[in-house]
C-alpha positions as CSV (number, residue, x, y, z in Angstrom):
1,M,-31.3,29.2,-13.1
2,A,-30.0,32.4,-14.6
3,D,-31.8,35.7,-14.1
4,A,-33.9,36.2,-17.2
5,A,-33.1,40.0,-17.2
6,N,-29.4,39.2,-17.8
7,S,-29.9,36.3,-20.2
8,P,-28.6,36.4,-23.8
9,V,-31.4,37.8,-26.0
10,P,-31.9,36.3,-29.4
11,A,-31.4,38.4,-32.5
12,F,-34.3,37.7,-35.0
13,Y,-34.1,37.5,-38.8
14,R,-37.2,37.1,-41.0
15,T,-37.9,36.6,-44.6
16,R,-41.4,37.5,-45.8
17,Q,-41.4,35.3,-48.9
18,S,-40.7,32.0,-47.1
19,G,-42.3,32.7,-43.7
20,Y,-38.9,31.7,-42.2
21,H,-37.7,32.9,-38.8
22,K,-34.2,32.6,-37.4
23,A,-33.1,33.4,-33.8
24,I,-29.4,33.5,-32.8
25,W,-28.3,33.7,-29.2
26,T,-24.7,34.7,-28.2
27,M,-23.9,32.4,-25.3
28,S,-20.8,32.5,-23.0
29,G,-19.7,30.2,-20.2
30,T,-22.8,29.3,-18.0
31,S,-25.9,31.1,-19.3
32,T,-29.6,30.7,-20.1
33,G,-30.9,32.2,-23.3
34,K,-34.1,34.1,-23.3
35,P,-36.9,31.8,-24.6
36,V,-38.6,32.4,-27.9
37,R,-42.1,31.5,-28.8
38,L,-42.3,29.8,-32.2
39,A,-44.9,27.1,-31.7
40,H,-46.8,28.3,-34.8
41,Y,-43.7,27.1,-36.8
42,P,-43.6,23.4,-36.2
43,D,-40.5,22.6,-38.3
44,K,-37.5,23.7,-36.3
45,T,-33.8,23.2,-37.0
46,F,-30.9,24.1,-34.8
47,Q,-27.2,24.8,-35.2
48,V,-24.5,25.3,-32.6
49,F,-21.2,27.0,-33.6
50,T,-18.6,29.5,-32.6
51,A,-17.8,32.9,-34.2
52,A,-14.1,31.8,-34.5
53,A,-15.0,28.5,-36.1
54,A,-13.5,26.6,-33.2
55,A,-14.3,22.9,-33.1
56,T,-15.1,22.8,-29.4
57,Y,-16.3,25.2,-26.7
58,G,-13.6,25.1,-24.0
59,G,-15.5,22.4,-22.1
60,A,-18.9,24.1,-22.3
61,T,-22.0,22.1,-23.0
62,L,-25.1,23.5,-24.8
63,V,-28.5,22.0,-24.3
64,W,-31.8,22.9,-26.0
65,H,-34.9,23.2,-23.7
66,G,-38.6,23.5,-24.4
67,S,-41.6,24.3,-22.3
68,L,-45.4,24.4,-22.7
69,E,-46.0,26.3,-19.4
70,P,-47.4,29.8,-19.6
71,T,-44.9,30.8,-16.9
72,A,-42.0,30.1,-19.4
73,D,-42.5,33.6,-20.7
74,T,-39.8,35.7,-19.1
75,D,-42.3,38.5,-18.6
76,H,-44.4,36.2,-16.3
77,A,-44.0,36.8,-12.6
78,D,-43.4,33.1,-11.9
79,Y,-40.8,32.6,-14.6
80,A,-38.3,31.1,-12.2
81,T,-40.6,28.2,-11.3
82,S,-41.3,27.1,-14.9
83,Q,-40.3,23.6,-15.9
84,W,-38.2,22.9,-18.9
85,E,-37.6,19.7,-20.8
86,T,-34.5,18.7,-22.8
87,L,-35.4,18.7,-26.5
88,T,-34.4,15.7,-28.7
89,D,-33.5,15.3,-32.4
90,T,-35.4,13.2,-34.9
91,N,-33.6,10.1,-33.5
92,E,-35.0,10.9,-30.0
93,T,-31.5,11.7,-28.8
94,A,-31.2,14.6,-26.3
95,I,-29.7,17.7,-27.9
96,S,-26.7,18.3,-25.7
97,T,-23.4,19.1,-27.2
98,G,-19.9,20.4,-26.6
99,V,-19.0,20.5,-30.3
100,R,-20.3,22.0,-33.5
101,L,-23.7,20.4,-34.3
102,G,-26.8,20.9,-36.3
103,G,-30.0,19.0,-36.8
104,Q,-33.8,19.0,-36.5
105,I,-35.8,19.3,-33.3
106,L,-38.5,16.6,-32.9
107,Q,-40.8,18.4,-30.5
108,N,-42.9,21.6,-31.0
109,Y,-42.9,23.2,-27.6
110,E,-44.4,26.6,-27.3
111,W,-41.2,28.1,-25.8
112,V,-37.6,27.1,-26.8
113,R,-34.3,28.3,-25.3
114,P,-30.6,27.3,-25.2
115,V,-28.7,26.8,-22.0
116,T,-24.9,26.5,-21.6
117,T,-23.0,25.1,-18.6
118,G,-19.4,24.9,-17.6
119,G,-16.4,25.7,-19.8
120,T,-14.5,28.8,-20.5
121,S,-15.8,32.1,-21.8
122,T,-15.7,30.9,-25.4
123,T,-18.5,32.5,-27.3
124,I,-21.1,30.0,-28.5
125,L,-23.7,30.9,-31.1
126,A,-26.9,29.0,-30.8
127,A,-29.2,29.3,-33.9
128,L,-32.8,28.2,-34.2
129,G,-34.6,28.3,-37.5
130,S,-38.2,27.6,-38.2
131,G,-40.6,27.9,-41.1
132,K,-44.0,26.7,-42.3
């Protein structure tokens, strides 16, 4: 597991009128994104893309993870021991991709994060949006 202190940190965007939150992680090669806590927004959508609009990610794979454990908070002393589950889309298919993809997340875990493995240093943008 990647060191949480060196993990990509999401940039947050909020709109007050709609109560919508969006987090974007800039991932590269093999990395673990810092988890976000958005359980109070049960409807979550995701999108995986590149800044250069490339169709693939140089062999890298991005997987969305979720956790209900209190240790999933990167500020928790036992963060490295927290357990993460692979999230699924509304067809109950694991969200694991090496190409541009978007969809809805079926589960509402307290903590959500993207993880990339393999591939070149192609920059992958992982976006998570949620609203009430």
